[in-house]
PDB file of N, CA, C and O in Angstrom:
ATOM      1  N   MET A   1      32.514 189.504 -76.525  1.00  0.00           N
ATOM      2  CA  MET A   1      31.926 190.055 -77.728  1.00  0.00           C
ATOM      3  C   MET A   1      30.890 189.065 -78.265  1.00  0.00           C
ATOM      4  O   MET A   1      31.182 187.875 -78.386  1.00  0.00           O
ATOM      5  N   PRO A   2      29.692 189.541 -78.586  1.00  0.00           N
ATOM      6  CA  PRO A   2      28.665 188.641 -79.105  1.00  0.00           C
ATOM      7  C   PRO A   2      29.057 188.065 -80.466  1.00  0.00           C
ATOM      8  O   PRO A   2      29.711 188.722 -81.276  1.00  0.00           O
ATOM      9  N   ASN A   3      28.643 186.837 -80.685  1.00  0.00           N
ATOM     10  CA  ASN A   3      29.002 186.161 -81.930  1.00  0.00           C
ATOM     11  C   ASN A   3      27.902 186.169 -82.975  1.00  0.00           C
ATOM     12  O   ASN A   3      28.159 185.902 -84.149  1.00  0.00           O
ATOM     13  N   ASN A   4      26.672 186.475 -82.560  1.00  0.00           N
ATOM     14  CA  ASN A   4      25.603 186.520 -83.546  1.00  0.00           C
ATOM     15  C   ASN A   4      24.671 187.698 -83.291  1.00  0.00           C
ATOM     16  O   ASN A   4      24.814 188.412 -82.299  1.00  0.00           O
ATOM     17  N   LYS A   5      23.732 187.890 -84.181  1.00  0.00           N
ATOM     18  CA  LYS A   5      22.880 189.074 -84.153  1.00  0.00           C
ATOM     19  C   LYS A   5      21.993 189.110 -82.904  1.00  0.00           C
ATOM     20  O   LYS A   5      21.796 190.172 -82.314  1.00  0.00           O
ATOM     21  N   GLN A   6      21.466 187.967 -82.505  1.00  0.00           N
ATOM     22  CA  GLN A   6      20.559 187.928 -81.365  1.00  0.00           C
ATOM     23  C   GLN A   6      21.271 188.297 -80.062  1.00  0.00           C
ATOM     24  O   GLN A   6      20.726 189.049 -79.254  1.00  0.00           O
ATOM     25  N   THR A   7      22.468 187.782 -79.855  1.00  0.00           N
ATOM     26  CA  THR A   7      23.182 188.129 -78.628  1.00  0.00           C
ATOM     27  C   THR A   7      23.614 189.589 -78.639  1.00  0.00           C
ATOM     28  O   THR A   7      23.734 190.201 -77.577  1.00  0.00           O
ATOM     29  N   THR A   8      23.849 190.151 -79.804  1.00  0.00           N
ATOM     30  CA  THR A   8      24.141 191.585 -79.894  1.00  0.00           C
ATOM     31  C   THR A   8      22.946 192.396 -79.415  1.00  0.00           C
ATOM     32  O   THR A   8      23.100 193.384 -78.698  1.00  0.00           O
ATOM     33  N   LYS A   9      21.750 191.968 -79.819  1.00  0.00           N
ATOM     34  CA  LYS A   9      20.531 192.643 -79.393  1.00  0.00           C
ATOM     35  C   LYS A   9      20.331 192.520 -77.883  1.00  0.00           C
ATOM     36  O   LYS A   9      19.906 193.468 -77.222  1.00  0.00           O
ATOM     37  N   VAL A  10      20.640 191.343 -77.349  1.00  0.00           N
ATOM     38  CA  VAL A  10      20.485 191.121 -75.912  1.00  0.00           C
ATOM     39  C   VAL A  10      21.422 192.035 -75.128  1.00  0.00           C
ATOM     40  O   VAL A  10      21.021 192.630 -74.128  1.00  0.00           O
ATOM     41  N   VAL A  11      22.657 192.145 -75.579  1.00  0.00           N
ATOM     42  CA  VAL A  11      23.631 192.996 -74.903  1.00  0.00           C
ATOM     43  C   VAL A  11      23.172 194.458 -74.940  1.00  0.00           C
ATOM     44  O   VAL A  11      23.266 195.175 -73.943  1.00  0.00           O
ATOM     45  N   LYS A  12      22.686 194.877 -76.080  1.00  0.00           N
ATOM     46  CA  LYS A  12      22.213 196.255 -76.229  1.00  0.00           C
ATOM     47  C   LYS A  12      21.015 196.519 -75.319  1.00  0.00           C
ATOM     48  O   LYS A  12      20.950 197.551 -74.649  1.00  0.00           O
ATOM     49  N   ARG A  13      20.071 195.584 -75.299  1.00  0.00           N
ATOM     50  CA  ARG A  13      18.883 195.726 -74.462  1.00  0.00           C
ATOM     51  C   ARG A  13      19.261 195.768 -72.981  1.00  0.00           C
ATOM     52  O   ARG A  13      18.723 196.574 -72.222  1.00  0.00           O
ATOM     53  N   ASP A  14      20.176 194.909 -72.581  1.00  0.00           N
ATOM     54  CA  ASP A  14      20.594 194.868 -71.185  1.00  0.00           C
ATOM     55  C   ASP A  14      21.270 196.163 -70.766  1.00  0.00           C
ATOM     56  O   ASP A  14      21.096 196.611 -69.633  1.00  0.00           O
ATOM     57  N   GLU A  15      22.027 196.761 -71.647  1.00  0.00           N
ATOM     58  CA  GLU A  15      22.691 198.028 -71.333  1.00  0.00           C
ATOM     59  C   GLU A  15      21.667 199.144 -71.139  1.00  0.00           C
ATOM     60  O   GLU A  15      21.798 199.966 -70.232  1.00  0.00           O
ATOM     61  N   VAL A  16      20.658 199.166 -71.989  1.00  0.00           N
ATOM     62  CA  VAL A  16      19.597 200.174 -71.857  1.00  0.00           C
ATOM     63  C   VAL A  16      18.867 199.987 -70.536  1.00  0.00           C
ATOM     64  O   VAL A  16      18.607 200.957 -69.824  1.00  0.00           O
ATOM     65  N   ARG A  17      18.538 198.751 -70.208  1.00  0.00           N
ATOM     66  CA  ARG A  17      17.843 198.482 -68.947  1.00  0.00           C
ATOM     67  C   ARG A  17      18.708 198.832 -67.746  1.00  0.00           C
ATOM     68  O   ARG A  17      18.219 199.376 -66.755  1.00  0.00           O
ATOM     69  N   ARG A  18      19.993 198.518 -67.840  1.00  0.00           N
ATOM     70  CA  ARG A  18      20.898 198.807 -66.716  1.00  0.00           C
ATOM     71  C   ARG A  18      20.969 200.303 -66.440  1.00  0.00           C
ATOM     72  O   ARG A  18      20.906 200.728 -65.287  1.00  0.00           O
ATOM     73  N   THR A  19      21.099 201.097 -67.493  1.00  0.00           N
ATOM     74  CA  THR A  19      21.184 202.544 -67.287  1.00  0.00           C
ATOM     75  C   THR A  19      19.868 203.101 -66.764  1.00  0.00           C
ATOM     76  O   THR A  19      19.865 204.016 -65.941  1.00  0.00           O
ATOM     77  N   HIS A  20      18.748 202.555 -67.236  1.00  0.00           N
ATOM     78  CA  HIS A  20      17.437 203.005 -66.757  1.00  0.00           C
ATOM     79  C   HIS A  20      17.270 202.675 -65.272  1.00  0.00           C
ATOM     80  O   HIS A  20      16.837 203.518 -64.487  1.00  0.00           O
ATOM     81  N   ASN A  21      17.619 201.437 -64.894  1.00  0.00           N
ATOM     82  CA  ASN A  21      17.513 201.023 -63.497  1.00  0.00           C
ATOM     83  C   ASN A  21      18.451 201.830 -62.608  1.00  0.00           C
ATOM     84  O   ASN A  21      18.103 202.181 -61.481  1.00  0.00           O
ATOM     85  N   LYS A  22      19.635 202.119 -63.122  1.00  0.00           N
ATOM     86  CA  LYS A  22      20.593 202.900 -62.344  1.00  0.00           C
ATOM     87  C   LYS A  22      20.067 204.310 -62.096  1.00  0.00           C
ATOM     88  O   LYS A  22      20.259 204.861 -61.012  1.00  0.00           O
ATOM     89  N   ALA A  23      19.414 204.887 -63.079  1.00  0.00           N
ATOM     90  CA  ALA A  23      18.851 206.234 -62.924  1.00  0.00           C
ATOM     91  C   ALA A  23      17.751 206.244 -61.867  1.00  0.00           C
ATOM     92  O   ALA A  23      17.684 207.162 -61.050  1.00  0.00           O
ATOM     93  N   ILE A  24      16.895 205.236 -61.880  1.00  0.00           N
ATOM     94  CA  ILE A  24      15.815 205.155 -60.896  1.00  0.00           C
ATOM     95  C   ILE A  24      16.387 204.981 -59.495  1.00  0.00           C
ATOM     96  O   ILE A  24      15.944 205.637 -58.552  1.00  0.00           O
ATOM     97  N   THR A  25      17.364 204.103 -59.362  1.00  0.00           N
ATOM     98  CA  THR A  25      17.974 203.858 -58.054  1.00  0.00           C
ATOM     99  C   THR A  25      18.699 205.092 -57.544  1.00  0.00           C
ATOM    100  O   THR A  25      18.618 205.414 -56.359  1.00  0.00           O
ATOM    101  N   SER A  26      19.401 205.776 -58.419  1.00  0.00           N
ATOM    102  CA  SER A  26      20.122 206.977 -58.026  1.00  0.00           C
ATOM    103  C   SER A  26      19.159 208.076 -57.574  1.00  0.00           C
ATOM    104  O   SER A  26      19.411 208.755 -56.580  1.00  0.00           O
ATOM    105  N   ALA A  27      18.064 208.247 -58.299  1.00  0.00           N
ATOM    106  CA  ALA A  27      17.069 209.254 -57.923  1.00  0.00           C
ATOM    107  C   ALA A  27      16.447 208.920 -56.574  1.00  0.00           C
ATOM    108  O   ALA A  27      16.178 209.814 -55.772  1.00  0.00           O
ATOM    109  N   MET A  28      16.219 207.634 -56.324  1.00  0.00           N
ATOM    110  CA  MET A  28      15.657 207.215 -55.052  1.00  0.00           C
ATOM    111  C   MET A  28      16.624 207.524 -53.909  1.00  0.00           C
ATOM    112  O   MET A  28      16.219 208.048 -52.871  1.00  0.00           O
ATOM    113  N   ARG A  29      17.888 207.200 -54.103  1.00  0.00           N
ATOM    114  CA  ARG A  29      18.881 207.451 -53.052  1.00  0.00           C
ATOM    115  C   ARG A  29      19.036 208.943 -52.789  1.00  0.00           C
ATOM    116  O   ARG A  29      19.208 209.353 -51.641  1.00  0.00           O
ATOM    117  N   SER A  30      18.978 209.752 -53.831  1.00  0.00           N
ATOM    118  CA  SER A  30      19.079 211.204 -53.650  1.00  0.00           C
ATOM    119  C   SER A  30      17.891 211.723 -52.865  1.00  0.00           C
ATOM    120  O   SER A  30      18.045 212.588 -52.003  1.00  0.00           O
ATOM    121  N   ALA A  31      16.699 211.199 -53.156  1.00  0.00           N
ATOM    122  CA  ALA A  31      15.499 211.630 -52.439  1.00  0.00           C
ATOM    123  C   ALA A  31      15.577 211.238 -50.965  1.00  0.00           C
ATOM    124  O   ALA A  31      15.165 211.998 -50.088  1.00  0.00           O
ATOM    125  N   VAL A  32      16.113 210.039 -50.700  1.00  0.00           N
ATOM    126  CA  VAL A  32      16.264 209.596 -49.311  1.00  0.00           C
ATOM    127  C   VAL A  32      17.241 210.509 -48.574  1.00  0.00           C
ATOM    128  O   VAL A  32      16.991 210.904 -47.435  1.00  0.00           O
ATOM    129  N   LYS A  33      18.353 210.841 -49.228  1.00  0.00           N
ATOM    130  CA  LYS A  33      19.336 211.709 -48.593  1.00  0.00           C
ATOM    131  C   LYS A  33      18.774 213.106 -48.342  1.00  0.00           C
ATOM    132  O   LYS A  33      19.134 213.746 -47.354  1.00  0.00           O
ATOM    133  N   SER A  34      17.895 213.586 -49.224  1.00  0.00           N
ATOM    134  CA  SER A  34      17.329 214.911 -49.026  1.00  0.00           C
ATOM    135  C   SER A  34      16.457 214.946 -47.774  1.00  0.00           C
ATOM    136  O   SER A  34      16.363 215.979 -47.112  1.00  0.00           O
ATOM    137  N   VAL A  35      15.818 213.821 -47.448  1.00  0.00           N
ATOM    138  CA  VAL A  35      15.021 213.767 -46.217  1.00  0.00           C
ATOM    139  C   VAL A  35      15.945 213.661 -45.010  1.00  0.00           C
ATOM    140  O   VAL A  35      15.767 214.374 -44.022  1.00  0.00           O
ATOM    141  N   LEU A  36      16.934 212.768 -45.090  1.00  0.00           N
ATOM    142  CA  LEU A  36      17.799 212.530 -43.933  1.00  0.00           C
ATOM    143  C   LEU A  36      18.708 213.718 -43.630  1.00  0.00           C
ATOM    144  O   LEU A  36      19.024 213.975 -42.468  1.00  0.00           O
ATOM    145  N   ASP A  37      19.128 214.442 -44.662  1.00  0.00           N
ATOM    146  CA  ASP A  37      20.054 215.555 -44.472  1.00  0.00           C
ATOM    147  C   ASP A  37      19.352 216.908 -44.380  1.00  0.00           C
ATOM    148  O   ASP A  37      20.000 217.952 -44.470  1.00  0.00           O
ATOM    149  N   ALA A  38      18.033 216.894 -44.201  1.00  0.00           N
ATOM    150  CA  ALA A  38      17.301 218.155 -44.119  1.00  0.00           C
ATOM    151  C   ALA A  38      17.742 218.937 -42.883  1.00  0.00           C
ATOM    152  O   ALA A  38      18.027 218.365 -41.832  1.00  0.00           O
ATOM    153  N   GLU A  39      17.788 220.244 -43.037  1.00  0.00           N
ATOM    154  CA  GLU A  39      18.267 221.095 -41.945  1.00  0.00           C
ATOM    155  C   GLU A  39      17.280 221.161 -40.787  1.00  0.00           C
ATOM    156  O   GLU A  39      17.685 221.249 -39.628  1.00  0.00           O
ATOM    157  N   ASN A  40      15.978 221.120 -41.098  1.00  0.00           N
ATOM    158  CA  ASN A  40      14.980 221.148 -40.041  1.00  0.00           C
ATOM    159  C   ASN A  40      13.860 220.166 -40.388  1.00  0.00           C
ATOM    160  O   ASN A  40      13.755 219.726 -41.533  1.00  0.00           O
ATOM    161  N   PRO A  41      13.030 219.823 -39.413  1.00  0.00           N
ATOM    162  CA  PRO A  41      11.971 218.837 -39.660  1.00  0.00           C
ATOM    163  C   PRO A  41      10.961 219.268 -40.725  1.00  0.00           C
ATOM    164  O   PRO A  41      10.375 218.422 -41.400  1.00  0.00           O
ATOM    165  N   GLU A  42      10.757 220.561 -40.877  1.00  0.00           N
ATOM    166  CA  GLU A  42       9.797 221.027 -41.886  1.00  0.00           C
ATOM    167  C   GLU A  42      10.275 220.682 -43.295  1.00  0.00           C
ATOM    168  O   GLU A  42       9.492 220.222 -44.127  1.00  0.00           O
ATOM    169  N   ASP A  43      11.551 220.903 -43.556  1.00  0.00           N
ATOM    170  CA  ASP A  43      12.104 220.554 -44.865  1.00  0.00           C
ATOM    171  C   ASP A  43      12.045 219.045 -45.102  1.00  0.00           C
ATOM    172  O   ASP A  43      11.790 218.591 -46.217  1.00  0.00           O
ATOM    173  N   ALA A  44      12.282 218.285 -44.049  1.00  0.00           N
ATOM    174  CA  ALA A  44      12.222 216.828 -44.174  1.00  0.00           C
ATOM    175  C   ALA A  44      10.805 216.384 -44.506  1.00  0.00           C
ATOM    176  O   ALA A  44      10.615 215.499 -45.340  1.00  0.00           O
ATOM    177  N   ARG A  45       9.806 216.990 -43.863  1.00  0.00           N
ATOM    178  CA  ARG A  45       8.419 216.628 -44.138  1.00  0.00           C
ATOM    179  C   ARG A  45       8.009 216.995 -45.558  1.00  0.00           C
ATOM    180  O   ARG A  45       7.188 216.308 -46.166  1.00  0.00           O
ATOM    181  N   LYS A  46       8.575 218.074 -46.085  1.00  0.00           N
ATOM    182  CA  LYS A  46       8.260 218.470 -47.461  1.00  0.00           C
ATOM    183  C   LYS A  46       8.870 217.493 -48.470  1.00  0.00           C
ATOM    184  O   LYS A  46       8.268 217.211 -49.506  1.00  0.00           O
ATOM    185  N   ALA A  47      10.047 216.984 -48.168  1.00  0.00           N
ATOM    186  CA  ALA A  47      10.733 216.077 -49.080  1.00  0.00           C
ATOM    187  C   ALA A  47      10.263 214.628 -48.932  1.00  0.00           C
ATOM    188  O   ALA A  47      10.544 213.795 -49.794  1.00  0.00           O
ATOM    189  N   LEU A  48       9.553 214.325 -47.851  1.00  0.00           N
ATOM    190  CA  LEU A  48       9.161 212.942 -47.555  1.00  0.00           C
ATOM    191  C   LEU A  48       8.247 212.310 -48.610  1.00  0.00           C
ATOM    192  O   LEU A  48       8.517 211.176 -49.006  1.00  0.00           O
ATOM    193  N   PRO A  49       7.187 212.965 -49.091  1.00  0.00           N
ATOM    194  CA  PRO A  49       6.308 212.290 -50.068  1.00  0.00           C
ATOM    195  C   PRO A  49       7.028 211.895 -51.353  1.00  0.00           C
ATOM    196  O   PRO A  49       6.767 210.825 -51.902  1.00  0.00           O
ATOM    197  N   ASP A  50       7.927 212.742 -51.836  1.00  0.00           N
ATOM    198  CA  ASP A  50       8.673 212.429 -53.050  1.00  0.00           C
ATOM    199  C   ASP A  50       9.569 211.213 -52.819  1.00  0.00           C
ATOM    200  O   ASP A  50       9.668 210.338 -53.680  1.00  0.00           O
ATOM    201  N   ALA A  51      10.214 211.161 -51.667  1.00  0.00           N
ATOM    202  CA  ALA A  51      11.089 210.028 -51.359  1.00  0.00           C
ATOM    203  C   ALA A  51      10.285 208.734 -51.246  1.00  0.00           C
ATOM    204  O   ALA A  51      10.707 207.690 -51.744  1.00  0.00           O
ATOM    205  N   MET A  52       9.130 208.804 -50.592  1.00  0.00           N
ATOM    206  CA  MET A  52       8.291 207.612 -50.454  1.00  0.00           C
ATOM    207  C   MET A  52       7.842 207.103 -51.821  1.00  0.00           C
ATOM    208  O   MET A  52       7.835 205.898 -52.072  1.00  0.00           O
ATOM    209  N   ARG A  53       7.471 208.023 -52.694  1.00  0.00           N
ATOM    210  CA  ARG A  53       7.024 207.651 -54.038  1.00  0.00           C
ATOM    211  C   ARG A  53       8.146 206.959 -54.814  1.00  0.00           C
ATOM    212  O   ARG A  53       7.917 205.952 -55.484  1.00  0.00           O
ATOM    213  N   LYS A  54       9.351 207.505 -54.718  1.00  0.00           N
ATOM    214  CA  LYS A  54      10.472 206.922 -55.448  1.00  0.00           C
ATOM    215  C   LYS A  54      10.874 205.564 -54.872  1.00  0.00           C
ATOM    216  O   LYS A  54      11.271 204.668 -55.618  1.00  0.00           O
ATOM    217  N   ILE A  55      10.775 205.409 -53.574  1.00  0.00           N
ATOM    218  CA  ILE A  55      11.064 204.111 -52.952  1.00  0.00           C
ATOM    219  C   ILE A  55      10.049 203.072 -53.415  1.00  0.00           C
ATOM    220  O   ILE A  55      10.418 201.946 -53.750  1.00  0.00           O
ATOM    221  N   ASP A  56       8.778 203.447 -53.435  1.00  0.00           N
ATOM    222  CA  ASP A  56       7.738 202.517 -53.876  1.00  0.00           C
ATOM    223  C   ASP A  56       7.939 202.097 -55.327  1.00  0.00           C
ATOM    224  O   ASP A  56       7.756 200.928 -55.666  1.00  0.00           O
ATOM    225  N   LYS A  57       8.313 203.045 -56.184  1.00  0.00           N
ATOM    226  CA  LYS A  57       8.529 202.720 -57.590  1.00  0.00           C
ATOM    227  C   LYS A  57       9.716 201.778 -57.762  1.00  0.00           C
ATOM    228  O   LYS A  57       9.668 200.861 -58.583  1.00  0.00           O
ATOM    229  N   ALA A  58      10.780 201.998 -56.993  1.00  0.00           N
ATOM    230  CA  ALA A  58      11.945 201.117 -57.085  1.00  0.00           C
ATOM    231  C   ALA A  58      11.593 199.717 -56.602  1.00  0.00           C
ATOM    232  O   ALA A  58      12.049 198.731 -57.181  1.00  0.00           O
ATOM    233  N   ALA A  59      10.787 199.619 -55.549  1.00  0.00           N
ATOM    234  CA  ALA A  59      10.387 198.306 -55.044  1.00  0.00           C
ATOM    235  C   ALA A  59       9.462 197.612 -56.037  1.00  0.00           C
ATOM    236  O   ALA A  59       9.547 196.397 -56.218  1.00  0.00           O
ATOM    237  N   LYS A  60       8.591 198.363 -56.674  1.00  0.00           N
ATOM    238  CA  LYS A  60       7.662 197.786 -57.641  1.00  0.00           C
ATOM    239  C   LYS A  60       8.418 197.203 -58.835  1.00  0.00           C
ATOM    240  O   LYS A  60       7.997 196.197 -59.406  1.00  0.00           O
ATOM    241  N   LYS A  61       9.528 197.830 -59.212  1.00  0.00           N
ATOM    242  CA  LYS A  61      10.329 197.347 -60.337  1.00  0.00           C
ATOM    243  C   LYS A  61      11.403 196.346 -59.897  1.00  0.00           C
ATOM    244  O   LYS A  61      12.267 195.971 -60.689  1.00  0.00           O
ATOM    245  N   ASN A  62      11.347 195.918 -58.635  1.00  0.00           N
ATOM    246  CA  ASN A  62      12.290 194.947 -58.069  1.00  0.00           C
ATOM    247  C   ASN A  62      13.731 195.436 -58.102  1.00  0.00           C
ATOM    248  O   ASN A  62      14.655 194.629 -58.204  1.00  0.00           O
ATOM    249  N   LEU A  63      13.934 196.738 -58.018  1.00  0.00           N
ATOM    250  CA  LEU A  63      15.287 197.267 -57.930  1.00  0.00           C
ATOM    251  C   LEU A  63      15.797 197.183 -56.497  1.00  0.00           C
ATOM    252  O   LEU A  63      16.998 197.047 -56.264  1.00  0.00           O
ATOM    253  N   ILE A  64      14.876 197.266 -55.540  1.00  0.00           N
ATOM    254  CA  ILE A  64      15.195 196.979 -54.148  1.00  0.00           C
ATOM    255  C   ILE A  64      14.131 196.015 -53.636  1.00  0.00           C
ATOM    256  O   ILE A  64      13.023 195.968 -54.171  1.00  0.00           O
ATOM    257  N   HIS A  65      14.459 195.263 -52.623  1.00  0.00           N
ATOM    258  CA  HIS A  65      13.533 194.293 -52.062  1.00  0.00           C
ATOM    259  C   HIS A  65      12.394 195.016 -51.354  1.00  0.00           C
ATOM    260  O   HIS A  65      12.582 196.118 -50.838  1.00  0.00           O
ATOM    261  N   ALA A  66      11.216 194.404 -51.326  1.00  0.00           N
ATOM    262  CA  ALA A  66      10.042 195.020 -50.704  1.00  0.00           C
ATOM    263  C   ALA A  66      10.273 195.287 -49.222  1.00  0.00           C
ATOM    264  O   ALA A  66       9.845 196.317 -48.702  1.00  0.00           O
ATOM    265  N   ASN A  67      10.949 194.362 -48.541  1.00  0.00           N
ATOM    266  CA  ASN A  67      11.214 194.568 -47.113  1.00  0.00           C
ATOM    267  C   ASN A  67      12.216 195.702 -46.903  1.00  0.00           C
ATOM    268  O   ASN A  67      12.106 196.454 -45.934  1.00  0.00           O
ATOM    269  N   ALA A  68      13.177 195.827 -47.791  1.00  0.00           N
ATOM    270  CA  ALA A  68      14.135 196.931 -47.696  1.00  0.00           C
ATOM    271  C   ALA A  68      13.420 198.258 -47.908  1.00  0.00           C
ATOM    272  O   ALA A  68      13.728 199.243 -47.237  1.00  0.00           O
ATOM    273  N   ALA A  69      12.470 198.289 -48.833  1.00  0.00           N
ATOM    274  CA  ALA A  69      11.702 199.504 -49.073  1.00  0.00           C
ATOM    275  C   ALA A  69      10.904 199.881 -47.826  1.00  0.00           C
ATOM    276  O   ALA A  69      10.863 201.049 -47.440  1.00  0.00           O
ATOM    277  N   ALA A  70      10.279 198.902 -47.208  1.00  0.00           N
ATOM    278  CA  ALA A  70       9.503 199.161 -45.996  1.00  0.00           C
ATOM    279  C   ALA A  70      10.402 199.666 -44.873  1.00  0.00           C
ATOM    280  O   ALA A  70      10.030 200.570 -44.125  1.00  0.00           O
ATOM    281  N   ARG A  71      11.579 199.079 -44.765  1.00  0.00           N
ATOM    282  CA  ARG A  71      12.511 199.495 -43.723  1.00  0.00           C
ATOM    283  C   ARG A  71      12.958 200.937 -43.927  1.00  0.00           C
ATOM    284  O   ARG A  71      12.991 201.713 -42.972  1.00  0.00           O
ATOM    285  N   VAL A  72      13.297 201.300 -45.142  1.00  0.00           N
ATOM    286  CA  VAL A  72      13.757 202.661 -45.429  1.00  0.00           C
ATOM    287  C   VAL A  72      12.625 203.652 -45.225  1.00  0.00           C
ATOM    288  O   VAL A  72      12.850 204.747 -44.709  1.00  0.00           O
ATOM    289  N   LYS A  73      11.404 203.285 -45.625  1.00  0.00           N
ATOM    290  CA  LYS A  73      10.270 204.182 -45.442  1.00  0.00           C
ATOM    291  C   LYS A  73      10.014 204.430 -43.954  1.00  0.00           C
ATOM    292  O   LYS A  73       9.674 205.542 -43.551  1.00  0.00           O
ATOM    293  N   GLY A  74      10.180 203.390 -43.152  1.00  0.00           N
ATOM    294  CA  GLY A  74      10.019 203.561 -41.711  1.00  0.00           C
ATOM    295  C   GLY A  74      11.091 204.465 -41.127  1.00  0.00           C
ATOM    296  O   GLY A  74      10.807 205.309 -40.277  1.00  0.00           O
ATOM    297  N   GLN A  75      12.310 204.289 -41.581  1.00  0.00           N
ATOM    298  CA  GLN A  75      13.402 205.138 -41.100  1.00  0.00           C
ATOM    299  C   GLN A  75      13.159 206.596 -41.477  1.00  0.00           C
ATOM    300  O   GLN A  75      13.413 207.503 -40.685  1.00  0.00           O
ATOM    301  N   LEU A  76      12.664 206.811 -42.696  1.00  0.00           N
ATOM    302  CA  LEU A  76      12.411 208.187 -43.140  1.00  0.00           C
ATOM    303  C   LEU A  76      11.282 208.825 -42.368  1.00  0.00           C
ATOM    304  O   LEU A  76      11.360 209.998 -42.006  1.00  0.00           O
ATOM    305  N   SER A  77      10.225 208.061 -42.111  1.00  0.00           N
ATOM    306  CA  SER A  77       9.109 208.642 -41.373  1.00  0.00           C
ATOM    307  C   SER A  77       9.512 208.995 -39.949  1.00  0.00           C
ATOM    308  O   SER A  77       9.028 209.981 -39.394  1.00  0.00           O
ATOM    309  N   ARG A  78      10.397 208.196 -39.352  1.00  0.00           N
ATOM    310  CA  ARG A  78      10.899 208.537 -38.015  1.00  0.00           C
ATOM    311  C   ARG A  78      11.802 209.762 -38.071  1.00  0.00           C
ATOM    312  O   ARG A  78      11.771 210.602 -37.172  1.00  0.00           O
ATOM    313  N   ALA A  79      12.609 209.864 -39.133  1.00  0.00           N
ATOM    314  CA  ALA A  79      13.539 210.996 -39.254  1.00  0.00           C
ATOM    315  C   ALA A  79      12.801 212.308 -39.527  1.00  0.00           C
ATOM    316  O   ALA A  79      13.290 213.384 -39.182  1.00  0.00           O
ATOM    317  N   ALA A  80      11.630 212.214 -40.145  1.00  0.00           N
ATOM    318  CA  ALA A  80      10.904 213.424 -40.532  1.00  0.00           C
ATOM    319  C   ALA A  80      10.018 213.964 -39.416  1.00  0.00           C
ATOM    320  O   ALA A  80       9.365 214.992 -39.591  1.00  0.00           O
ATOM    321  N   ARG A  81       9.988 213.297 -38.292  1.00  0.00           N
ATOM    322  CA  ARG A  81       9.149 213.772 -37.179  1.00  0.00           C
ATOM    323  C   ARG A  81       9.656 215.053 -36.603  1.00  0.00           C
ATOM    324  O   ARG A  81       9.066 215.584 -35.662  1.00  0.00           O
TER     325      ARG A  81
END
């Protein structure tokens, strides 16, 4: 439990950031799964740009490492062929 006003603000701010980051990460993972679990390659190709965009945004905000983003994007592009 925070003991002063400033640490209370820090805890509150961190909680807001955590939920925001979690939402971005969750949306990215859902987009990746929509490409990987597509029934046919056409559906995967349609879902691919949205997934790539969400991966790039997560990497830009340092929610995932840049190399991990590149790796996942490569896997998705191979899966969407």
